[in-house]
C-alpha positions as MATLAB code, in Angstrom:
seq = 'LAALEGVNLVICAGAAGVQLLSAEARAAAGDLRVAIDLNAVPPLGIEGIQVHDRAADYAGVTCYGAVGVGGMKMKVHKAAIRQLYQSNDQVLDAAAIYGLAAKLA';
ca = [
      68.907   52.948   83.192;
      71.007   56.103   82.453;
      73.868   54.030   81.336;
      71.778   52.841   78.211;
      70.792   56.369   77.114;
      71.815   56.591   73.446;
      73.657   53.191   73.312;
      73.252   51.098   70.294;
      75.072   47.990   71.179;
      75.579   46.289   74.575;
      78.215   43.378   75.143;
      77.600   41.653   78.298;
      80.808   39.870   79.399;
      80.172   39.672   83.363;
      81.173   37.019   85.885;
      79.467   33.653   85.190;
      76.060   33.339   86.652;
      75.767   36.997   87.259;
      72.619   38.968   85.459;
      73.893   42.378   84.551;
      70.950   43.601   82.500;
      67.246   42.904   83.186;
      64.854   42.253   80.238;
      62.927   45.514   81.436;
      65.888   47.526   81.281;
      66.806   46.101   77.842;
      63.203   46.939   76.688;
      63.389   50.391   77.885;
      66.575   51.257   76.138;
      65.160   52.940   73.129;
      68.319   53.440   71.107;
      69.425   49.737   71.648;
      69.762   47.824   68.316;
      72.025   44.860   69.258;
      72.551   42.985   72.430;
      75.344   40.209   72.742;
      75.519   38.143   76.024;
      78.890   36.185   76.376;
      77.679   34.429   79.568;
      76.676   30.892   79.094;
      76.077   30.244   82.854;
      72.603   30.620   84.293;
      71.231   33.186   84.995;
      72.666   34.576   81.863;
      73.975   38.217   81.730;
      71.184   39.679   79.854;
      67.792   38.573   81.023;
      65.657   36.937   78.193;
      68.387   36.372   75.806;
      68.825   32.549   75.146;
      72.428   30.830   75.151;
      71.832   29.750   71.583;
      70.361   32.910   70.078;
      71.938   33.932   66.966;
      70.467   37.298   65.533;
      67.305   36.648   67.455;
      64.819   39.472   67.279;
      63.392   40.719   70.782;
      61.297   43.692   70.371;
      63.483   45.186   67.718;
      66.904   44.407   69.274;
      69.057   41.802   67.482;
      70.224   39.349   70.210;
      72.992   37.010   70.427;
      73.731   34.493   73.164;
      77.234   32.901   74.148;
      76.876   29.963   71.939;
      75.423   31.986   69.089;
      78.574   34.116   68.937;
      80.856   31.303   69.682;
      81.392   29.987   66.161;
      82.263   33.442   64.591;
      84.405   34.353   67.721;
      86.573   31.213   67.246;
      86.826   32.064   63.565;
      88.192   35.451   64.237;
      90.565   34.109   66.924;
      91.944   31.626   64.839;
      92.684   34.038   62.065;
      94.189   36.507   64.249;
      96.586   33.760   65.615;
      97.287   32.668   62.023;
      98.171   36.121   61.242;
     100.616   36.577   64.099;
     102.428   33.498   63.104;
     103.210   35.142   59.641;
     105.551   37.554   61.504;
     106.635   38.273   64.883;
     106.444   42.173   64.900;
     102.706   42.549   64.521;
     100.331   44.265   66.739;
      96.681   43.347   66.424;
      94.516   46.267   67.746;
      90.928   46.557   67.768;
      90.840   47.966   64.123;
      92.949   45.056   62.766;
      90.719   42.406   64.427;
      87.678   44.201   63.293;
      89.081   44.057   59.750;
      89.589   40.080   59.958;
      86.446   39.765   61.344;
      84.729   41.669   58.339;
      86.657   39.508   55.914;
      85.276   36.246   57.649;
      81.716   37.640   57.728;
];
């Protein structure tokens, strides 16, 4: 799959019950290091990743399923909301949210 050439990270966030990436394509993506599937409805978005996977190794690719990332996702979400309640003139862009996540990790 040409879209995966040179890609280190894939985050699959497609419609419920739609497979977007086959296990074959994932295995063929030589530069891929991390795959995250946010779809918890079968068939999952990335074939072969299980919904509860949390840093599971599949042929050298660190994989996370929807439930596997859910806890951290909620911690980051709650921290961001908590920060927004501190003052109403804030904008949390991707860099700010990444900073929050890094503090929580």
